[in-house]
N, C-alpha and C positions, 0 to 999 in steps of 0.2 A: 375840580378834581385834579389829579396828577396829569400833566401833559401826556397825551397818547395812552391814557389808561384804558381806553376802549380797545386798543390793540393788544397791549401786553398784560392787561388785567391787574396791574399793580396799583394799589390805592394808598392814600395817606396813612391809614392804620398799619399797612404792611411796612411802611418806612419808619414808623414810630420807634424811637430809641436807637435807630441805626446812625452810625457816623456817616455824614455826607462824604462822598468820594473825594471831593476837593480838600477835605480836612483830614483824610486818612493817609498820612504820609507813609506809613508802613505798607499799606496795600499798594499805594502808588509806586513805591520803590520796588516792590516785588514784581509788580506787573511790568514795569519798564525793563527790569532785569530779564524777565522771561521773554519779552518781545525782542530784546537784543540777542538772545541766545538761539531762538528758533523762529521760523516764519509763522505768521498766524494767518488763518483762513477765515473769511466771512463771506456771506452772500450779500452782495452790494457793499463791499468793503469800504467804499468811499464814505458811507455813513459813519462807520466806526472810526475810520481814519480822521474825518473832520471833527467828530466828537472828541476823540483822544487828543487832537491838536489843541483843543480848547481847555481840556480838563485834566490832562495827565502831564505833570511837570516833567520837563526834559524830553518829552515825546517829539515835539517839533524839531528840536535840535538833532535828535537821533535820526529822525527821518531824513532831514536835510543832509546828514553825514552818511546816508545809506547804511545805517546800522540796523534798520528794521526792514524786514521783507514781508510784504503783504501779498496774499494769494486771494483773488476774488473769484469765488465759485460762480458768480453770475457771469463773469467773462468766460469761464469754462463752458457754461451752459450755452452762451451765445455763439461760441466758436465751434463746438463739436456736436451739439444737439441738433441734428438735421430736422427732427420733427418740429422743433420750435420755429424754425425758419419759415415753414409753410403756414403757420398760424397767423391770423391777423394781429397786428400790434395791440389793438384795443382789448385783446383777450389776455394780455399780460403773460405771454408764454415763458418769459424768463424769470418770473417770480419763483421763489423756492417752492411754494405750495404747488403751483402748476407743473413745474418741472418734476417734482417728487411724485406727483400723481402719474405723469407719463412714464416714469421709471419704476412705478410700483412700490415705492418706498413710503408712500402715503396713500392710504385707502381712500376711495371716493367719498366715504362718509366721515373722514377725518378732516381736520383743518390744521394748518400751521399755527402753533400756539404762541409764537413770539415770546417764549419764556426761556431765554438763555440756553442752558444745556440741552433742553429738548430740541431746539432748533439746530444746535451744533451737531447733535447726533443725527438728526434728519438730513442736514446738509452733507455730512460725511457719508451716510448711507447712499444718498443720491449721487454724489460725485463718484463713489465706488461703482454704483450700478451703471452709470454712464460710461465710465472707463472700461468696465467689463463688457458692456454691450459693443463698444467700439474696438474690442480686443487690444486695449491699451494698458491692461492690468495683468 
């Protein structure tokens, strides 16, 4: 199957007929332009950063020149979520799914879907809930 398909539920038929990212110069150019204009946020942003270093032309050079700003919501969770500090490490308190449950942005019967925009919206709701709880918003 597709690597990590058990996590994000994307299969080979879903990709059929799609231009691979490495070959889509137009999409790459637009994405790099956006990253240079505004910061981007991701939960465990090191993953996105390392992937983009390998797959987005010009990204590594722009990062080295400090033209791209990354905000890692996992770092926000680790630094200001006092609830997570008291939980055992093996309970993965800093995952988006567990943090979102603690902040009420993900119901106990829901799961993080690992589906792009769904996770972006969940992450933003959770960061906002954390900041509001800490009177930082």
